N, CA and C atoms of all chains as a GROMACS GRO file, in nm:
protein
  594
    1MET      N    1  -3.045   1.816  -3.368
    1MET     CA    2  -3.099   1.951  -3.379
    1MET      C    3  -3.116   1.991  -3.525
    2GLN      N    4  -3.010   1.967  -3.604
    2GLN     CA    5  -3.017   2.004  -3.743
    2GLN      C    6  -3.121   1.922  -3.817
    3ALA      N    7  -3.134   1.794  -3.775
    3ALA     CA    8  -3.231   1.707  -3.840
    3ALA      C    9  -3.373   1.757  -3.820
    4THR      N   10  -3.399   1.817  -3.704
    4THR     CA   11  -3.532   1.870  -3.677
    4THR      C   12  -3.567   1.983  -3.772
    5SER      N   13  -3.472   2.070  -3.794
    5SER     CA   14  -3.497   2.182  -3.884
    5SER      C   15  -3.518   2.136  -4.027
    6SER      N   16  -3.437   2.036  -4.069
    6SER     CA   17  -3.451   1.991  -4.207
    6SER      C   18  -3.583   1.918  -4.226
    7SER      N   19  -3.629   1.843  -4.123
    7SER     CA   20  -3.757   1.774  -4.137
    7SER      C   21  -3.872   1.874  -4.140
    8ALA      N   22  -3.852   1.987  -4.071
    8ALA     CA   23  -3.958   2.088  -4.069
    8ALA      C   24  -3.976   2.150  -4.207
    9THR      N   25  -3.867   2.166  -4.278
    9THR     CA   26  -3.879   2.230  -4.407
    9THR      C   27  -3.911   2.130  -4.518
   10SER      N   28  -3.903   1.999  -4.489
   10SER     CA   29  -3.926   1.902  -4.594
   10SER      C   30  -4.066   1.843  -4.589
   11SER      N   31  -4.161   1.909  -4.521
   11SER     CA   32  -4.299   1.860  -4.517
   11SER      C   33  -4.392   1.972  -4.558
   12PRO      N   34  -4.394   2.006  -4.687
   12PRO     CA   35  -4.470   2.121  -4.731
   12PRO      C   36  -4.620   2.098  -4.735
   13ARG      N   37  -4.666   1.972  -4.742
   13ARG     CA   38  -4.809   1.951  -4.758
   13ARG      C   39  -4.883   1.985  -4.629
   14LEU      N   40  -5.001   2.043  -4.646
   14LEU     CA   41  -5.078   2.091  -4.531
   14LEU      C   42  -5.163   1.978  -4.476
   15ARG      N   43  -5.150   1.951  -4.345
   15ARG     CA   44  -5.235   1.854  -4.278
   15ARG      C   45  -5.352   1.929  -4.215
   16SER      N   46  -5.459   1.856  -4.188
   16SER     CA   47  -5.573   1.918  -4.124
   16SER      C   48  -5.536   1.968  -3.986
   17PRO      N   49  -5.562   2.094  -3.955
   17PRO     CA   50  -5.529   2.144  -3.821
   17PRO      C   51  -5.610   2.076  -3.712
   18TYR      N   52  -5.734   2.036  -3.746
   18TYR     CA   53  -5.818   1.973  -3.644
   18TYR      C   54  -5.768   1.833  -3.610
   19LEU      N   55  -5.720   1.762  -3.712
   19LEU     CA   56  -5.661   1.630  -3.687
   19LEU      C   57  -5.534   1.645  -3.602
   20ALA      N   58  -5.454   1.746  -3.633
   20ALA     CA   59  -5.332   1.769  -3.556
   20ALA      C   60  -5.365   1.804  -3.411
   21ILE      N   61  -5.472   1.886  -3.391
   21ILE     CA   62  -5.511   1.923  -3.255
   21ILE      C   63  -5.559   1.800  -3.177
   22ALA      N   64  -5.646   1.721  -3.242
   22ALA     CA   65  -5.700   1.603  -3.173
   22ALA      C   66  -5.589   1.505  -3.137
   23LEU      N   67  -5.499   1.482  -3.232
   23LEU     CA   68  -5.389   1.390  -3.204
   23LEU      C   69  -5.296   1.445  -3.097
   24ALA      N   70  -5.268   1.574  -3.105
   24ALA     CA   71  -5.177   1.637  -3.009
   24ALA      C   72  -5.234   1.629  -2.868
   25TRP      N   73  -5.367   1.635  -2.856
   25TRP     CA   74  -5.428   1.623  -2.724
   25TRP      C   75  -5.423   1.478  -2.675
   26LEU      N   76  -5.463   1.385  -2.761
   26LEU     CA   77  -5.471   1.246  -2.718
   26LEU      C   78  -5.334   1.189  -2.685
   27ILE      N   79  -5.238   1.210  -2.772
   27ILE     CA   80  -5.101   1.160  -2.750
   27ILE      C   81  -5.006   1.278  -2.761
   28PRO      N   82  -4.958   1.329  -2.647
   28PRO     CA   83  -4.871   1.448  -2.651
   28PRO      C   84  -4.753   1.431  -2.747
   29GLY      N   85  -4.735   1.530  -2.834
   29GLY     CA   86  -4.625   1.527  -2.930
   29GLY      C   87  -4.663   1.467  -3.065
   30SER      N   88  -4.776   1.394  -3.070
   30SER     CA   89  -4.811   1.327  -3.195
   30SER      C   90  -4.855   1.426  -3.303
   31GLY      N   91  -4.908   1.542  -3.261
   31GLY     CA   92  -4.943   1.644  -3.359
   31GLY      C   93  -4.820   1.692  -3.434
   32HIS      N   94  -4.710   1.708  -3.363
   32HIS     CA   95  -4.585   1.748  -3.427
   32HIS      C   96  -4.531   1.636  -3.514
   33PHE      N   97  -4.547   1.512  -3.468
   33PHE     CA   98  -4.505   1.398  -3.551
   33PHE      C   99  -4.581   1.398  -3.682
   34LEU      N  100  -4.713   1.420  -3.676
   34LEU     CA  101  -4.797   1.421  -3.795
   34LEU      C  102  -4.752   1.530  -3.893
   35LEU      N  103  -4.705   1.640  -3.838
   35LEU     CA  104  -4.665   1.754  -3.921
   35LEU      C  105  -4.518   1.748  -3.961
   36GLY      N  106  -4.451   1.638  -3.928
   36GLY     CA  107  -4.312   1.619  -3.970
   36GLY      C  108  -4.207   1.674  -3.877
   37ARG      N  109  -4.249   1.723  -3.760
   37ARG     CA  110  -4.153   1.775  -3.661
   37ARG      C  111  -4.127   1.666  -3.557
   38ARG      N  112  -4.056   1.563  -3.600
   38ARG     CA  113  -4.044   1.445  -3.515
   38ARG      C  114  -3.958   1.469  -3.391
   39GLY      N  115  -3.851   1.543  -3.406
   39GLY     CA  116  -3.765   1.570  -3.291
   39GLY      C  117  -3.839   1.647  -3.183
   40ARG      N  118  -3.910   1.750  -3.222
   40ARG     CA  119  -3.987   1.830  -3.126
   40ARG      C  120  -4.100   1.747  -3.066
   41GLY      N  121  -4.162   1.663  -3.149
   41GLY     CA  122  -4.269   1.576  -3.099
   41GLY      C  123  -4.218   1.481  -2.992
   42ALA      N  124  -4.099   1.424  -3.014
   42ALA     CA  125  -4.042   1.331  -2.916
   42ALA      C  126  -4.010   1.403  -2.785
   43ILE      N  127  -3.958   1.525  -2.794
   43ILE     CA  128  -3.924   1.600  -2.672
   43ILE      C  129  -4.051   1.636  -2.596
   44ILE      N  130  -4.157   1.676  -2.669
   44ILE     CA  131  -4.284   1.709  -2.603
   44ILE      C  132  -4.342   1.586  -2.534
   45PHE      N  133  -4.341   1.472  -2.604
   45PHE     CA  134  -4.392   1.348  -2.546
   45PHE      C  135  -4.316   1.315  -2.417
   46ALA      N  136  -4.184   1.321  -2.422
   46ALA     CA  137  -4.102   1.285  -2.306
   46ALA      C  138  -4.126   1.383  -2.191
   47THR      N  139  -4.136   1.512  -2.221
   47THR     CA  140  -4.154   1.612  -2.115
   47THR      C  141  -4.288   1.594  -2.044
   48VAL      N  142  -4.396   1.578  -2.124
   48VAL     CA  143  -4.528   1.561  -2.063
   48VAL      C  144  -4.533   1.429  -1.985
   49LEU      N  145  -4.475   1.323  -2.042
   49LEU     CA  146  -4.476   1.193  -1.975
   49LEU      C  147  -4.402   1.198  -1.842
   50VAL      N  148  -4.284   1.257  -1.841
   50VAL     CA  149  -4.204   1.262  -1.716
   50VAL      C  150  -4.275   1.348  -1.612
   51THR      N  151  -4.330   1.462  -1.654
   51THR     CA  152  -4.401   1.548  -1.558
   51THR      C  153  -4.522   1.477  -1.499
   52PHE      N  154  -4.600   1.412  -1.586
   52PHE     CA  155  -4.720   1.341  -1.539
   52PHE      C  156  -4.681   1.225  -1.448
   53THR      N  157  -4.577   1.150  -1.485
   53THR     CA  158  -4.533   1.035  -1.404
   53THR      C  159  -4.483   1.080  -1.268
   54LEU      N  160  -4.409   1.191  -1.263
   54LEU     CA  161  -4.365   1.245  -1.134
   54LEU      C  162  -4.484   1.280  -1.046
   55GLY      N  163  -4.587   1.339  -1.107
   55GLY     CA  164  -4.708   1.372  -1.032
   55GLY      C  165  -4.775   1.248  -0.975
   56LEU      N  166  -4.778   1.141  -1.055
   56LEU     CA  167  -4.837   1.015  -1.006
   56LEU      C  168  -4.753   0.956  -0.894
   57LEU      N  169  -4.620   0.958  -0.911
   57LEU     CA  170  -4.532   0.899  -0.810
   57LEU      C  171  -4.534   0.977  -0.679
   58MET      N  172  -4.573   1.104  -0.686
   58MET     CA  173  -4.585   1.184  -0.564
   58MET      C  174  -4.726   1.175  -0.508
   59ARG      N  175  -4.807   1.084  -0.566
   59ARG     CA  176  -4.943   1.056  -0.519
   59ARG      C  177  -5.032   1.181  -0.519
   60GLY      N  178  -5.018   1.259  -0.626
   60GLY     CA  179  -5.102   1.378  -0.639
   60GLY      C  180  -5.244   1.339  -0.674
   61PRO      N  181  -5.344   1.397  -0.606
   61PRO     CA  182  -5.483   1.367  -0.641
   61PRO      C  183  -5.523   1.436  -0.771
   62LEU      N  184  -5.609   1.368  -0.848
   62LEU     CA  185  -5.663   1.428  -0.970
   62LEU      C  186  -5.784   1.514  -0.934
   63PHE      N  187  -5.799   1.626  -1.003
   63PHE     CA  188  -5.912   1.715  -0.976
   63PHE      C  189  -6.040   1.655  -1.033
   64GLN      N  190  -6.151   1.679  -0.964
   64GLN     CA  191  -6.284   1.640  -1.010
   64GLN      C  192  -6.372   1.764  -1.011
   65PRO      N  193  -6.454   1.781  -1.117
   65PRO     CA  194  -6.544   1.898  -1.118
   65PRO      C  195  -6.639   1.894  -0.999
   66GLY      N  196  -6.667   2.009  -0.944
   66GLY     CA  197  -6.757   2.017  -0.830
   66GLY      C  198  -6.704   2.115  -0.729
   67GLY      N  199  -6.766   2.117  -0.612
   67GLY     CA  200  -6.723   2.208  -0.507
   67GLY      C  201  -6.841   2.280  -0.445
   68ALA      N  202  -6.821   2.327  -0.323
   68ALA     CA  203  -6.932   2.385  -0.248
   68ALA      C  204  -6.963   2.528  -0.292
   69ASP      N  205  -6.859   2.606  -0.319
   69ASP     CA  206  -6.882   2.747  -0.354
   69ASP      C  207  -6.820   2.776  -0.490
   70LEU      N  208  -6.841   2.899  -0.538
   70LEU     CA  209  -6.797   2.936  -0.673
   70LEU      C  210  -6.646   2.923  -0.689
   71LEU      N  211  -6.569   2.972  -0.591
   71LEU     CA  212  -6.423   2.966  -0.601
   71LEU      C  213  -6.375   2.821  -0.606
   72SER      N  214  -6.431   2.738  -0.521
   72SER     CA  215  -6.393   2.596  -0.521
   72SER      C  216  -6.426   2.530  -0.654
   73ARG      N  217  -6.544   2.564  -0.709
   73ARG     CA  218  -6.584   2.506  -0.838
   73ARG      C  219  -6.489   2.550  -0.948
   74LEU      N  220  -6.449   2.680  -0.946
   74LEU     CA  221  -6.354   2.729  -1.047
   74LEU      C  222  -6.220   2.657  -1.036
   75ILE      N  223  -6.170   2.642  -0.914
   75ILE     CA  224  -6.040   2.576  -0.894
   75ILE      C  225  -6.048   2.430  -0.937
   76GLN      N  226  -6.154   2.362  -0.896
   76GLN     CA  227  -6.168   2.221  -0.929
   76GLN      C  228  -6.183   2.200  -1.080
   77PHE      N  229  -6.264   2.287  -1.144
   77PHE     CA  230  -6.285   2.272  -1.288
   77PHE      C  231  -6.157   2.304  -1.365
   78GLY      N  232  -6.087   2.411  -1.323
   78GLY     CA  233  -5.961   2.444  -1.390
   78GLY      C  234  -5.859   2.333  -1.377
   79GLY      N  235  -5.849   2.277  -1.257
   79GLY     CA  236  -5.758   2.166  -1.236
   79GLY      C  237  -5.797   2.044  -1.317
   80PHE      N  238  -5.929   2.019  -1.326
   80PHE     CA  239  -5.978   1.905  -1.405
   80PHE      C  240  -5.941   1.921  -1.552
   81VAL      N  241  -5.960   2.043  -1.606
   81VAL     CA  242  -5.922   2.069  -1.745
   81VAL      C  243  -5.771   2.044  -1.765
   82GLY      N  244  -5.690   2.092  -1.668
   82GLY     CA  245  -5.546   2.069  -1.676
   82GLY      C  246  -5.511   1.922  -1.674
   83ASP      N  247  -5.578   1.845  -1.589
   83ASP     CA  248  -5.553   1.701  -1.583
   83ASP      C  249  -5.590   1.632  -1.715
   84VAL      N  250  -5.710   1.663  -1.765
   84VAL     CA  251  -5.759   1.597  -1.887
   84VAL      C  252  -5.675   1.635  -2.008
   85ALA      N  253  -5.613   1.753  -2.005
   85ALA     CA  254  -5.532   1.798  -2.119
   85ALA      C  255  -5.412   1.709  -2.144
   86SER      N  256  -5.376   1.624  -2.048
   86SER     CA  257  -5.267   1.529  -2.071
   86SER      C  258  -5.307   1.416  -2.165
   87GLY      N  259  -5.438   1.407  -2.196
   87GLY     CA  260  -5.487   1.311  -2.294
   87GLY      C  261  -5.472   1.166  -2.249
   88PHE      N  262  -5.400   1.089  -2.330
   88PHE     CA  263  -5.386   0.944  -2.310
   88PHE      C  264  -5.335   0.911  -2.170
   89PHE      N  265  -5.241   0.989  -2.119
   89PHE     CA  266  -5.184   0.960  -1.988
   89PHE      C  267  -5.291   0.968  -1.878
   90TYR      N  268  -5.378   1.070  -1.889
   90TYR     CA  269  -5.486   1.085  -1.791
   90TYR      C  270  -5.581   0.966  -1.798
   91PHE      N  271  -5.624   0.933  -1.920
   91PHE     CA  272  -5.722   0.824  -1.933
   91PHE      C  273  -5.661   0.690  -1.892
   92LEU      N  274  -5.532   0.670  -1.919
   92LEU     CA  275  -5.465   0.546  -1.877
   92LEU      C  276  -5.460   0.538  -1.724
   93ALA      N  277  -5.429   0.650  -1.660
   93ALA     CA  278  -5.424   0.650  -1.513
   93ALA      C  279  -5.561   0.618  -1.455
   94ILE      N  280  -5.667   0.676  -1.513
   94ILE     CA  281  -5.803   0.648  -1.464
   94ILE      C  282  -5.837   0.502  -1.489
   95TRP      N  283  -5.804   0.452  -1.608
   95TRP     CA  284  -5.836   0.314  -1.645
   95TRP      C  285  -5.765   0.214  -1.554
   96LEU      N  286  -5.643   0.249  -1.512
   96LEU     CA  287  -5.568   0.160  -1.423
   96LEU      C  288  -5.609   0.176  -1.277
   97GLY      N  289  -5.708   0.262  -1.253
   97GLY     CA  290  -5.763   0.275  -1.118
   97GLY      C  291  -5.691   0.372  -1.029
   98TYR      N  292  -5.611   0.464  -1.087
   98TYR     CA  293  -5.540   0.561  -1.004
   98TYR      C  294  -5.639   0.655  -0.938
   99SER      N  295  -5.634   0.660  -0.808
   99SER     CA  296  -5.722   0.750  -0.733
   99SER      C  297  -5.656   0.778  -0.599
  100GLN      N  298  -5.635   0.903  -0.570
  100GLN     CA  299  -5.572   0.940  -0.444
  100GLN      C  300  -5.662   1.039  -0.371
  101PRO      N  301  -5.678   1.021  -0.241
  101PRO     CA  302  -5.757   1.118  -0.164
  101PRO      C  303  -5.682   1.250  -0.152
  102ASP      N  304  -5.757   1.358  -0.142
  102ASP     CA  305  -5.698   1.492  -0.130
  102ASP      C  306  -5.661   1.515   0.016
  103VAL      N  307  -5.543   1.470   0.055
  103VAL     CA  308  -5.500   1.479   0.195
  103VAL      C  309  -5.400   1.593   0.211
  104ALA      N  310  -5.387   1.640   0.335
  104ALA     CA  311  -5.290   1.746   0.363
  104ALA      C  312  -5.149   1.690   0.356
  105GLY      N  313  -5.058   1.773   0.307
  105GLY     CA  314  -4.919   1.729   0.295
  105GLY      C  315  -4.856   1.789   0.173
  106HIS      N  316  -4.728   1.821   0.182
  106HIS     CA  317  -4.667   1.892   0.069
  106HIS      C  318  -4.643   1.800  -0.050
  107THR      N  319  -4.612   1.672  -0.026
  107THR     CA  320  -4.580   1.585  -0.140
  107THR      C  321  -4.699   1.562  -0.233
  108PRO      N  322  -4.817   1.520  -0.182
  108PRO     CA  323  -4.931   1.507  -0.274
  108PRO      C  324  -4.975   1.640  -0.334
  109ASP      N  325  -4.952   1.749  -0.261
  109ASP     CA  326  -4.990   1.880  -0.314
  109ASP      C  327  -4.903   1.915  -0.436
  110TYR      N  328  -4.772   1.893  -0.424
  110TYR     CA  329  -4.683   1.917  -0.538
  110TYR      C  330  -4.717   1.821  -0.652
  111GLY      N  331  -4.748   1.696  -0.616
  111GLY     CA  332  -4.784   1.598  -0.719
  111GLY      C  333  -4.905   1.641  -0.799
  112SER      N  334  -5.004   1.695  -0.728
  112SER     CA  335  -5.125   1.743  -0.794
  112SER      C  336  -5.092   1.856  -0.892
  113LYS      N  337  -5.002   1.944  -0.851
  113LYS     CA  338  -4.965   2.056  -0.938
  113LYS      C  339  -4.886   2.007  -1.060
  114LEU      N  340  -4.803   1.903  -1.040
  114LEU     CA  341  -4.727   1.850  -1.155
  114LEU      C  342  -4.821   1.783  -1.254
  115LEU      N  343  -4.926   1.716  -1.204
  115LEU     CA  344  -5.024   1.654  -1.294
  115LEU      C  345  -5.092   1.760  -1.380
  116VAL      N  346  -5.129   1.871  -1.318
  116VAL     CA  347  -5.191   1.981  -1.395
  116VAL      C  348  -5.089   2.044  -1.489
  117ALA      N  349  -4.965   2.061  -1.442
  117ALA     CA  350  -4.862   2.122  -1.526
  117ALA      C  351  -4.838   2.039  -1.652
  118ALA      N  352  -4.844   1.906  -1.640
  118ALA     CA  353  -4.826   1.821  -1.759
  118ALA      C  354  -4.931   1.854  -1.864
  119GLY      N  355  -5.056   1.872  -1.818
  119GLY     CA  356  -5.163   1.906  -1.911
  119GLY      C  357  -5.143   2.045  -1.972
  120LEU      N  358  -5.097   2.139  -1.891
  120LEU     CA  359  -5.074   2.274  -1.943
  120LEU      C  360  -4.960   2.274  -2.046
  121PHE      N  361  -4.858   2.194  -2.022
  121PHE     CA  362  -4.750   2.180  -2.121
  121PHE      C  363  -4.808   2.128  -2.252
  122ASN      N  364  -4.900   2.031  -2.240
  122ASN     CA  365  -4.958   1.974  -2.362
  122ASN      C  366  -5.046   2.076  -2.435
  123ILE      N  367  -5.112   2.164  -2.360
  123ILE     CA  368  -5.191   2.269  -2.425
  123ILE      C  369  -5.099   2.361  -2.506
  124LEU      N  370  -4.982   2.394  -2.451
  124LEU     CA  371  -4.884   2.472  -2.527
  124LEU      C  372  -4.848   2.400  -2.657
  125ALA      N  373  -4.827   2.269  -2.646
  125ALA     CA  374  -4.789   2.190  -2.764
  125ALA      C  375  -4.904   2.185  -2.866
  126ILE      N  376  -5.028   2.177  -2.816
  126ILE     CA  377  -5.145   2.174  -2.905
  126ILE      C  378  -5.154   2.304  -2.984
  127VAL      N  379  -5.137   2.416  -2.914
  127VAL     CA  380  -5.142   2.547  -2.982
  127VAL      C  381  -5.030   2.557  -3.085
  128ASP      N  382  -4.912   2.508  -3.050
  128ASP     CA  383  -4.799   2.511  -3.142
  128ASP      C  384  -4.828   2.425  -3.266
  129ALA      N  385  -4.885   2.308  -3.244
  129ALA     CA  386  -4.919   2.220  -3.357
  129ALA      C  387  -5.023   2.286  -3.448
  130TYR      N  388  -5.120   2.354  -3.388
  130TYR     CA  389  -5.221   2.424  -3.467
  130TYR      C  390  -5.157   2.533  -3.553
  131GLU      N  391  -5.065   2.609  -3.493
  131GLU     CA  392  -4.999   2.717  -3.568
  131GLU      C  393  -4.912   2.661  -3.681
  132ILE      N  394  -4.852   2.545  -3.657
  132ILE     CA  395  -4.772   2.483  -3.764
  132ILE      C  396  -4.864   2.433  -3.876
  133ALA      N  397  -4.974   2.370  -3.836
  133ALA     CA  398  -5.068   2.315  -3.935
  133ALA      C  399  -5.131   2.423  -4.021
  134THR      N  400  -5.151   2.541  -3.963
  134THR     CA  401  -5.212   2.651  -4.038
  134THR      C  402  -5.105   2.744  -4.099
  135LYS      N  403  -4.980   2.698  -4.094
  135LYS     CA  404  -4.866   2.769  -4.156
  135LYS      C  405  -4.844   2.908  -4.098
  136GLN      N  406  -4.879   2.927  -3.972
  136GLN     CA  407  -4.847   3.054  -3.907
  136GLN      C  408  -4.703   3.054  -3.858
  137LYS      N  409  -4.643   2.936  -3.847
  137LYS     CA  410  -4.503   2.924  -3.810
  137LYS      C  411  -4.448   2.795  -3.867
  138ASP      N  412  -4.314   2.781  -3.863
  138ASP     CA  413  -4.249   2.662  -3.920
  138ASP      C  414  -4.253   2.546  -3.821
  139MET      N  415  -4.445   0.229  -0.542
  139MET     CA  416  -4.333   0.322  -0.544
  139MET      C  417  -4.382   0.465  -0.523
  140LYS      N  418  -4.319   0.534  -0.431
  140LYS     CA  419  -4.357   0.672  -0.404
  140LYS      C  420  -4.230   0.754  -0.384
  141ILE      N  421  -4.230   0.874  -0.437
  141ILE     CA  422  -4.113   0.960  -0.418
  141ILE      C  423  -4.153   1.084  -0.340
  142ASN      N  424  -4.062   1.130  -0.258
  142ASN     CA  425  -4.083   1.252  -0.180
  142ASN      C  426  -3.979   1.355  -0.222
  143LEU      N  427  -4.025   1.461  -0.281
  143LEU     CA  428  -3.935   1.570  -0.319
  143LEU      C  429  -3.971   1.693  -0.238
  144ASP      N  430  -3.871   1.771  -0.201
  144ASP     CA  431  -3.902   1.893  -0.127
  144ASP      C  432  -3.935   2.007  -0.224
  145HIS      N  433  -3.970   2.121  -0.167
  145HIS     CA  434  -4.017   2.233  -0.248
  145HIS      C  435  -3.912   2.276  -0.351
  146PHE      N  436  -3.787   2.284  -0.308
  146PHE     CA  437  -3.681   2.329  -0.398
  146PHE      C  438  -3.663   2.231  -0.516
  147GLU      N  439  -3.662   2.102  -0.486
  147GLU     CA  440  -3.644   2.002  -0.593
  147GLU      C  441  -3.758   2.006  -0.694
  148VAL      N  442  -3.881   2.016  -0.644
  148VAL     CA  443  -3.997   2.023  -0.734
  148VAL      C  444  -3.992   2.151  -0.817
  149SER      N  445  -3.952   2.260  -0.754
  149SER     CA  446  -3.947   2.389  -0.826
  149SER      C  447  -3.844   2.384  -0.939
  150VAL      N  448  -3.727   2.325  -0.911
  150VAL     CA  449  -3.624   2.316  -1.015
  150VAL      C  450  -3.669   2.224  -1.128
  151LEU      N  451  -3.734   2.113  -1.092
  151LEU     CA  452  -3.784   2.022  -1.197
  151LEU      C  453  -3.890   2.092  -1.282
  152PHE      N  454  -3.982   2.163  -1.216
  152PHE     CA  455  -4.084   2.237  -1.292
  152PHE      C  456  -4.018   2.340  -1.383
  153ALA      N  457  -3.918   2.412  -1.330
  153ALA     CA  458  -3.847   2.512  -1.410
  153ALA      C  459  -3.784   2.446  -1.533
  154LEU      N  460  -3.726   2.328  -1.514
  154LEU     CA  461  -3.662   2.257  -1.625
  154LEU      C  462  -3.764   2.220  -1.733
  155PHE      N  463  -3.874   2.157  -1.691
  155PHE     CA  464  -3.974   2.112  -1.789
  155PHE      C  465  -4.042   2.231  -1.857
  156ALA      N  466  -4.077   2.333  -1.779
  156ALA     CA  467  -4.142   2.450  -1.837
  156ALA      C  468  -4.049   2.521  -1.936
  157SER      N  469  -3.920   2.527  -1.903
  157SER     CA  470  -3.824   2.592  -1.993
  157SER      C  471  -3.810   2.515  -2.124
  158ILE      N  472  -3.810   2.382  -2.114
  158ILE     CA  473  -3.803   2.300  -2.236
  158ILE      C  474  -3.924   2.330  -2.326
  159MET      N  475  -4.043   2.333  -2.266
  159MET     CA  476  -4.164   2.355  -2.346
  159MET      C  477  -4.168   2.497  -2.402
  160LEU      N  478  -4.131   2.595  -2.321
  160LEU     CA  479  -4.134   2.734  -2.370
  160LEU      C  480  -4.032   2.753  -2.482
  161GLY      N  481  -3.916   2.691  -2.468
  161GLY     CA  482  -3.816   2.700  -2.574
  161GLY      C  483  -3.865   2.636  -2.702
  162LEU      N  484  -3.935   2.522  -2.689
  162LEU     CA  485  -3.980   2.448  -2.807
  162LEU      C  486  -4.085   2.523  -2.888
  163VAL      N  487  -4.178   2.587  -2.816
  163VAL     CA  488  -4.295   2.640  -2.887
  163VAL      C  489  -4.285   2.788  -2.924
  164THR      N  490  -4.178   2.857  -2.878
  164THR     CA  491  -4.178   3.001  -2.902
  164THR      C  492  -4.082   3.047  -3.010
  165LYS      N  493  -3.977   2.974  -3.037
  165LYS     CA  494  -3.874   3.022  -3.128
  165LYS      C  495  -3.873   2.942  -3.259
  166ARG      N  496  -3.799   2.994  -3.357
  166ARG     CA  497  -3.807   2.937  -3.491
  166ARG      C  498  -3.691   2.843  -3.525
  167THR      N  499  -3.573   2.871  -3.473
  167THR     CA  500  -3.460   2.784  -3.504
  167THR      C  501  -3.417   2.708  -3.379
  168ASP      N  502  -3.346   2.598  -3.400
  168ASP     CA  503  -3.303   2.516  -3.286
  168ASP      C  504  -3.210   2.594  -3.194
  169ARG      N  505  -3.121   2.674  -3.252
  169ARG     CA  506  -3.030   2.754  -3.170
  169ARG      C  507  -3.108   2.851  -3.081
  170GLU      N  508  -3.208   2.918  -3.141
  170GLU     CA  509  -3.290   3.012  -3.063
  170GLU      C  510  -3.368   2.940  -2.954
  171ARG      N  511  -3.413   2.818  -2.985
  171ARG     CA  512  -3.491   2.742  -2.886
  171ARG      C  513  -3.405   2.707  -2.766
  172VAL      N  514  -3.282   2.661  -2.793
  172VAL     CA  515  -3.192   2.624  -2.684
  172VAL      C  516  -3.158   2.747  -2.599
  173ARG      N  517  -3.126   2.856  -2.667
  173ARG     CA  518  -3.090   2.978  -2.594
  173ARG      C  519  -3.207   3.029  -2.509
  174TYR      N  520  -3.328   3.028  -2.567
  174TYR     CA  521  -3.444   3.077  -2.492
  174TYR      C  522  -3.479   2.983  -2.378
  175GLY      N  523  -3.464   2.851  -2.400
  175GLY     CA  524  -3.490   2.756  -2.293
  175GLY      C  525  -3.394   2.777  -2.177
  176LEU      N  526  -3.265   2.798  -2.206
  176LEU     CA  527  -3.167   2.825  -2.100
  176LEU      C  528  -3.198   2.957  -2.030
  177TYR      N  529  -3.238   3.057  -2.108
  177TYR     CA  530  -3.274   3.187  -2.050
  177TYR      C  531  -3.392   3.172  -1.953
  178CYS      N  532  -3.496   3.100  -1.997
  178CYS     CA  533  -3.613   3.079  -1.910
  178CYS      C  534  -3.574   3.004  -1.784
  179PHE      N  535  -3.491   2.901  -1.799
  179PHE     CA  536  -3.449   2.823  -1.682
  179PHE      C  537  -3.373   2.912  -1.584
  180GLY      N  538  -3.285   2.998  -1.636
  180GLY     CA  539  -3.211   3.090  -1.550
  180GLY      C  540  -3.304   3.185  -1.478
  181CYS      N  541  -3.406   3.235  -1.549
  181CYS     CA  542  -3.502   3.327  -1.486
  181CYS      C  543  -3.582   3.256  -1.377
  182PHE      N  544  -3.626   3.132  -1.406
  182PHE     CA  545  -3.701   3.056  -1.305
  182PHE      C  546  -3.617   3.038  -1.179
  183VAL      N  547  -3.492   2.996  -1.196
  183VAL     CA  548  -3.406   2.969  -1.080
  183VAL      C  549  -3.374   3.098  -1.005
  184ALA      N  550  -3.350   3.206  -1.080
  184ALA     CA  551  -3.324   3.335  -1.015
  184ALA      C  552  -3.446   3.379  -0.934
  185ALA      N  553  -3.566   3.363  -0.991
  185ALA     CA  554  -3.688   3.398  -0.919
  185ALA      C  555  -3.707   3.309  -0.797
  186LEU      N  556  -3.671   3.182  -0.812
  186LEU     CA  557  -3.683   3.088  -0.700
  186LEU      C  558  -3.599   3.132  -0.582
  187PHE      N  559  -3.473   3.168  -0.609
  187PHE     CA  560  -3.385   3.213  -0.500
  187PHE      C  561  -3.429   3.350  -0.448
  188GLY      N  562  -3.467   3.440  -0.540
  188GLY     CA  563  -3.509   3.574  -0.499
  188GLY      C  564  -3.631   3.571  -0.409
  189ILE      N  565  -3.735   3.497  -0.451
  189ILE     CA  566  -3.857   3.488  -0.371
  189ILE      C  567  -3.827   3.413  -0.240
  190GLY      N  568  -3.737   3.316  -0.247
  190GLY     CA  569  -3.698   3.244  -0.126
  190GLY      C  570  -3.638   3.336  -0.022
  191TRP      N  571  -3.548   3.426  -0.066
  191TRP     CA  572  -3.487   3.520   0.028
  191TRP      C  573  -3.590   3.619   0.081
  192VAL      N  574  -3.683   3.665  -0.006
  192VAL     CA  575  -3.789   3.756   0.040
  192VAL      C  576  -3.872   3.688   0.149
  193MET      N  577  -3.909   3.562   0.126
  193MET     CA  578  -3.988   3.489   0.226
  193MET      C  579  -3.908   3.470   0.354
  194HIS      N  580  -3.778   3.447   0.339
  194HIS     CA  581  -3.693   3.429   0.457
  194HIS      C  582  -3.695   3.554   0.545
  195PHE      N  583  -3.684   3.672   0.483
  195PHE     CA  584  -3.682   3.795   0.561
  195PHE      C  585  -3.821   3.830   0.614
  196LEU      N  586  -3.926   3.799   0.537
  196LEU     CA  587  -4.061   3.830   0.583
  196LEU      C  588  -4.102   3.742   0.700
  197HIS      N  589  -4.061   3.615   0.694
  197HIS     CA  590  -4.098   3.524   0.801
  197HIS      C  591  -4.006   3.535   0.922
  198GLY      N  592  -3.888   3.595   0.904
  198GLY     CA  593  -3.797   3.613   1.015
  198GLY      C  594  -3.712   3.490   1.041
   0.00000   0.00000   0.00000
């Protein structure tokens, strides 16, 4: 814990916020690593990874843009954005051929929500990395 | 490999992960982060039980 605080104060040079954002999206926690917050970066990486992996193990379907009506399109698109926000984990799952049908049942339904939650956690981390990079916070 | 978790288990896990992230990104010192993360986790669990009892009485 103490090491995290000391590393935060020992990296005074300003990194590009856009590079931090792009890295933070592609590899969760890497934006914090780039900015010298290694402890926080490792915790973010582990949290997003465990959440995303739990979603996969519960066979949660990934959202795809589309839908018959406006509400369905909004839900599908929002879920798709949440899925893609996990960055590398999402693309790795797609590359490895992960695909689950959207079937009724509580387990895949919870899995789908955990997959989106992983992306939303990463969006929180991206915003945090941006604020650190622009010196709005330590 | 497939895992089956019930609603309560998934809710507690979500509360844990969300509390970790909220603690990490909102506070300035490590002590404040830990305290806020524990506070958020307590609120999530309290809401989980509270809403659970409300649903229990509404559904009969």
